[in-house]
N, C-alpha and C positions, 0 to 999 in steps of 0.2 A: 503494499499499499503505500502511495506517495504521502508525503507529510503535508497535507492540505487540511484547513479547518473542517468541521463537521456541519457548519452552517454559513450561509452567504447572504448578504444584503444586495440590494438593487445595484449599487455601485460595483460590487464583485462580479455580478452577472453581466454588466456592462463591459467590464474588463475582459471577461470570457467572450463575449460577442466581438471584441476588437482584437481577439487573438492573444491577449496579454496574460491570461491566467494560466494556461496549460502549454503556452509557447506556440510559436509559428508552425502551421502545419499540422496541428493537433485539434482535439475535440473543441468546437466552437459554437456558442449559442448564436442564433439569429439576432440581429439588432431590432429595436423596436421599429415599427409596431408589431413584427411578428415574434417578438420575444414574449412568450405566453405565460410568464411568472414574474413576481416582484421579489421573492426571497425563497432561499432554501432553508428549511428549519431544521431538518436532519438529513444526514447521508452516511451511508456505511457500506462496507464491502462484505460484512458478514451478519448483518442484522436482518430484520423482516421476517416474514412468514416461513420462509424455507432456509434462513440462515446464510443466504447468499448474496445478501445486499439489499438496500432499500433507499428510497428518497421519500421525504415529505417536503412539499412545497406549497406556496400560496400566491394567489394572483387576485389583486383588488380589482373589484367590479365598479365601474362609474358609468353613469348614462352617456358620457361624452367619448367612450371608446369607439375608435374609428369604424368597426364593422357594424355598429348599431344603425348607422345612417343608411347603409346600403343592403342590409340583410335583416329584415326586408322593410322598405318604406312603409311606414303606418303600422308596422308589426314586427318591431326590433327584437331579434334573437341572435345570439352569438351563434356562429356556423359550428356544427358538431366537430367539423374537421379540425377547427382550431384547438379544441379540447384534446383531440387525438395527437395533434401536432405538439402540444404542450407535453404530454406524456412521452413521445418520441424524444423531444428535446431533453427532457430530464433523464431518459435512459442512456442517452449519448453522454450527457454531462457526467453521469456516474462513472462511465468507463474512463473518461478523461481525468477524473478525480482519482481513480485508482492509479494513475500513473501511466496508463497504457497509452501507446502512441498511435498517431494517425487521425485522419479527419473522419467524422461520423456521417453516417448515412442510414436512413430507415430501410429495413429490408422488407417489412410487412407486418401483419398482425393476423393472428388466427381468428378471433372473434370480436365483435364489437356490438355492444348493446347500449343504446341511447334511450333512457327512460325519463329524462326530464330536459328542461330547457333553461338557458341562461338569458334572462330578460334584464333590462337596465335597472330594475329594482333590487336585484340580488346584490350582495355586498362583497363576498369573497367565495373564490374557487379554492378548494383544497385538493391537491394532487397526491396519490398514495401509490407508490410503485414498490413492488416486491420482486426481486429477481428470482427466477427458476433455475436459471443457468448464466454463469459468467465464464466465457472461454477465452483463453489466449494460448495460441500455439505459434509455432513459426509461421503457418499460413493463414491463421484465422483469429481474429479479435472480435468477439460478439457477446452481446448481452441478450438474454431472453427474460422477459418479465410480464407480469400480470399488472394492471393498473386500474384505479378507480378515480374518478373525479366527483367531488362533492361540491354542491352549491349551497352555502349557508348550512352546512351539515347533512344535507340530503344527498344520497347517491344518485347521480344523474348519468354518469357514463361508466361502463365497465368494459375493459378489454383483457383479453387472454392472448398469451404468446405474442407479444410485441417482439420485434427482433431489430435490433440495431447493431451495426458493425463499425469498426474503424479500418480505414485503409491508408496505408502510407503512400499510395500511388494516386 
């Protein structure tokens, strides 16, 4: 495990987006407005439901977020794909946090259930990610995880078997 803290504030996440946290050519978060979290409150390489690592993060919801104006006019809802992207972002962040090298990219997800919506009156999303596998070999660096997104404590998205890899090419 690399020697990084176990929680990160918004400025830390912006450093990651600029490529300053894990170093050039390594795991990097997207910059706003595609950065889908405001802070990481917990991260590990050996915690979580399966003892393979976990991430807990939060995203503050405000009525002026960019996607509410366009999705949908008169019926504002955060696109579900942005919540899924937030889960992928955090899964890749965990791989970089472990000190593993390479740029992150999503490989897929086994199952997605959307059971609620994020409207402008919500206050906070909580991301919960539990790794089921974390693999680093000569040829492959990959994390497989399950994730949940809660809106103000209510589970609204659930995913199984998210896959994120790191590649040095």
